N, C-alpha and C positions, 0 to 999 in steps of 0.2 A: 416317446424312447427311454428304456429302463436301460442303465448299465450297474454294473457294482464298479465298488472303490476302485478295484485294480485297474479298470479302465480309464478311470476320469484324466490319469496326467496324460492318457496319450490323446483323448476326445481335446484338452484345454489345448494341444499341441497346434492342434488343426484347426480349431476356431473356438468363439463366447458368445453362446447365446443369449438369449433376453430374460429368460426364466430355467431356474434351477431350483429341483426339489429334494433334497436331501433326508435319508430317514434310516431307521435300524435301534436295535436297542444296541449296539456296539459303539459303546461313547468314545472311545479311542478314534474310530475310523469315521465316523461321523464329524468330528472335531476337525481332523486331516482335511475329508475332503469340503467342508466348508472354507476352512483357509486355502486349500487350491483353488478354489472358485475365485474367491476373493483379491488374492494375491496375482493370480492373471488375470480379472478385472481392473485391478491397480494399474497392471502393466499394459492394457490397452486404452486407461486412460481415465476409466471412470475414479475419481479421486475421491467426490463426496461416499458420505453412507450416511446413512439412516437405518434405526434399529426399532420394529416395533415388538413388542411381547406379549401373545394372545393372553394375558392371563384372567383372571375372574373378574376385574374392574374394566378389563379392555370394551373399548368402543369398536367397536367394526368399518364405523363411517371414517375412519382415521386412515384407514388401510386406501379407501378410495381415493382420501382428501392428499395423503400419501401420492397417489399415484398420478395423479391431475395436477401437483403443484409444482410449478419449475422451480427451478434457482435463476440466482438473479445475474448471475451468471451464464445461465448457460451451460454449464459443465456436468459432465458425464457424472452418475451416482449409482453407487449400489446400493437398495431397497433389500432391508433382511429384517424378513419376517418369522420370529418365533413361538410356534405355539407349542408349547409344553409338553400339555395333558393328549395330545394329538386327538381332541375333540373340538372341531370348533362351533359345533353345533348348529342350529337353522339358519341364525343369521350369519355367523362366519361362513354356512357350507354358500349361502344365494351370497356374500360378499366375495370369497374368492372362485364363485363362478364366474361373474361379471367383472372380475380383475383379468381373468386369463379369458375375455372374448377379446380383451386390446388391451394388452400389455401396455405400459408408456414409454416413448420412446428415451432414446439416451438415457436408459436403464437396465443393470441386469438384477434382477429379480431372485433371492437367494430363501427360501420355505426351508425351516429346518423346522422336522419333528423328530417322534419319535419312535419304536417299533410300531409299524402297525397291522394289527392282524387282518387275514382273508379278506376277514366281513366290511369292514371299514374301507379295504382296498375298493371296494363294490361300487361305493356310495360315489355322488356324483360330482360333492367339491373334489377327491379324491384323481377321480379320474379327467375332470378338466386341465387339472395339472398336469396328469400325463400327457393328455394330446397336445398339451398349449407348451413345453419344454422338456425337458430332460429332468428321468428321476436316476439320481443317485440310493442304492442301496445298502448300506451296511450292513454285514451278513455276521452272526460268527463266525470263527475262524474254529472249523472243527480240530478235532484234537489230530487228525489223521492228516491235518490240512497242515498244522503247527509248525511241524519241523523246519515247512519249506517257505512259511514265511515269517521264521526267524530265519532263514538264511537268505534272505531277499533283504531285511533288517541290516543282515550283520553286512553284504554285499554293499552297501550304502555308506557304511563306515570302514568300507576296506578292509570287510574282517571274512573269515569265512572258518569254518567248522566241518567235521567229517559226520556222518550219519547218526553214530552213537552219543558222539557231544550234541548234536540237534536234538535226539532222540528224548535225551538226558534233562537239558533244560527244557523241554516241551514240557514234559512229565511235572517240572519244578513249578511252572506258570499259567499250566491249563485251565482254562475258565474265567485269567483275570489277564486281557491283552492289555491294559492300561499298564500294572504292575510289569507284564513281559516287556513292555518296552523301555520300561525303565531300568530292566532289568540288561538290555539288550547294549542299551544305552552307556548302563555303568560298565562292559565289556569294555566301552572303545574308551574309557577313562583309566581304569587299570592295566590294559596290554597294548601294544602297537598294533599296528596293521599288518596283517598277517593272519595266518591259520591260530586259533583255539583251541588249545590243546582239550582233551576233557578232566584234564587233573585241575586246569585253573579253572574250567566251568563249574564242579566242581565244589570248588572252596568259594566262588566270587557269587555263584545265583543263589538268592536267597530259593527258602520253598514258599511261596508265594498263591501256589493251586487253589482254586474257588469250582466247587461243582455243584451243579443245580442238580435235583432231585428229579426234575423232570427231564432229563436228558440219561435216564435208566433204560427209558425202555430202549432207546434207539442203541445205547449199550449192548445192551440183552443182546440184543439182534446181530451185531458184528460179533459177537463170541469172543472180544479180547479179553481172558479173563484175568491176566494182569492187570489192565488199566480198570476194569470195574472194580479188582480188589483194591485198585488207591481210591476209586470214585466211595466205595463204601468207607474204606477208614477217613476221607477225607467228608463223608458227611457226617461220621458219628463225630468228628472232632471238631465239628461246627455246630454239635449240638441241635443237629437235625431229627424231631421226632420219628422213632420206629413208627409210629403208623401210616405218617405219611411216605417215609419209606416202602412199607411193605404196601401199600396202595397204588405207587406207582409200577412195581415191580409184576402184582396183580393184575391191572390193569392190561400193560403189557402183553402179559401170558394169554388174558384172556383175547384179545386182540387176536394176536398171532393163533388161537385155535377158532374164530371167525375166519378169520382171511384163511384157509387151511379150508373149512367148508364151504366158502365160496368161490375157491378154486375147483374145487372137486365140483360144485355142481357146475363150473364152466364159466362163471358170468367177467364180464368181462372189466378191466382196472378202474376205468370212472367208477361204474357202478360199483363194484365192490369195495372200493372206497371209502363210497359212499354209506354203501349199507352194513358198513364192519367198521365207519365213524374212522377213521385210520384218516389223520388231516395232515397237510404239511408236503410239500415235493418232497424233500431230503427223506424225512420219517418214510414216506410211500416209495420210494427207492430204493431203501438200507431192505423194508419191508418184500417186493418184491425180489430183490436179490438173495436174501436170506433166511425166507417163510419155508423152504423147501429142506432145511435143514431140523427142521424139526419134524416130529411126527402129533396125532391125536391122542396116542397116550403118554408121550411125555409131556402135554400140555397139563392131563387130567391129573398123572403124579404131579406135578409142579404147583397144581390149584390144588390138590390134598395135601402137600408141603407149607402152602400158604395158610390153609386152614387152621393147620397143625400149630405155624408161627401166630398166627394171630392171636388163639389160646396163649401163646408165651406172652403175646405184648400187653393182651388182659387180664394177667397174672393167674391165668384157672390152671397152667401145669407151669413145675419150673422148669427155668434154663437161661441159658447165655443169649439175650434176645439178637443184640448184633451176632455173633457166629450164626446165629440159625438165619438170620436175613441173608449173611454172606452166603454159607450152603446152599441155601437155596438160589439164589442168585449164580452162582458160580457153578452149580451143578444142572442148573436149566441152560443158562449158556454156551458150555460145552457140548450141548445136548447129546450127551451120554447116559446111557441107562443110569437108571437110578439108585445111589448105592452111598455108603458114606462118605463123606470125606474125611482125611484125614486128621486126629485134633489139633496138628502144628498148624488146623487154615483157623487160626484165632487170627484177630482183626490186625493186631501189630506185626503180628509175624508174618501173614499174610503181603500185608506191605511192605515187606522188609524183604522176603522173598523176592515180589516183582520187582523190586527196585536193584538188586541185584542183580536179577535177569536181566534187566536192562543195561546193567552196568557192564555187562558180559563174567562176572566173576564164578558163573557157574554153568 
């Protein structure tokens, strides 16, 4: 059975199972979920703890041996298996499937993995873990969900904030959940229980946002131009190569064009996603909700703009590459007729405008 990290506490309040698997790219949530399982198991009397790390020199026979060995005093224990690469290999796959067929008694087994792609999730060893125990996926917190996540963290330390303040904090910490957690904890040290004012958050919360170029596509679909302006400014500040940014933008535009063609021909969603190579449930959901905002004419115009930008990136024509990338992104995301954006659409100006808008200054 699979649950999210937000459901884990409720599950552990009811029972403790013999096998848990925690996986995901969100380090903070993975650490917290693992710690909750250990804490609950100790409260139930699982006092010993053995840790195995499946690194390059690991012998998978150690897992079978650890599972079969019993304490001299027959106490309950936690057996933790960490697989940092998320790839156990052939020997590890067989060992994990054998272990899942008969987990040891008086033992809570905790398997900790990084993010696992959809192909690996169909492997025999991963499905065996899924069948034998509880799977907890540490999914990234999206920008849209981040204010509510922050509100929950503030509630846990007897503080609260209005939506404007939560949005401001979210802009400062997006894409960096561990730093977001630290910034929330800092608010508890600086201010008493109760409401956090916007001015207090503005003065206290550092700008620790980090942006992933591979999230540009979903941001394009959502059409939040202020968010996109911040993303582009952040990617520029982090030194991301313009060709990679242009590739991410153009790939999403092409995908939207393919989806529009597929929908026009009456293809069903499963077939549509396969044929258009749109992977991931969140991406598919966003595509299904938003792709009708666009037209084939807008797709073709955007691809022509992308081709001009590519020549600029290669130095064949003159211009400000990042400003051109921003114009391409905002023009297409807004799903408006192609026209020149105002000259003040420079990267820093756009970011400042976005912050002023979110702050309610105009």
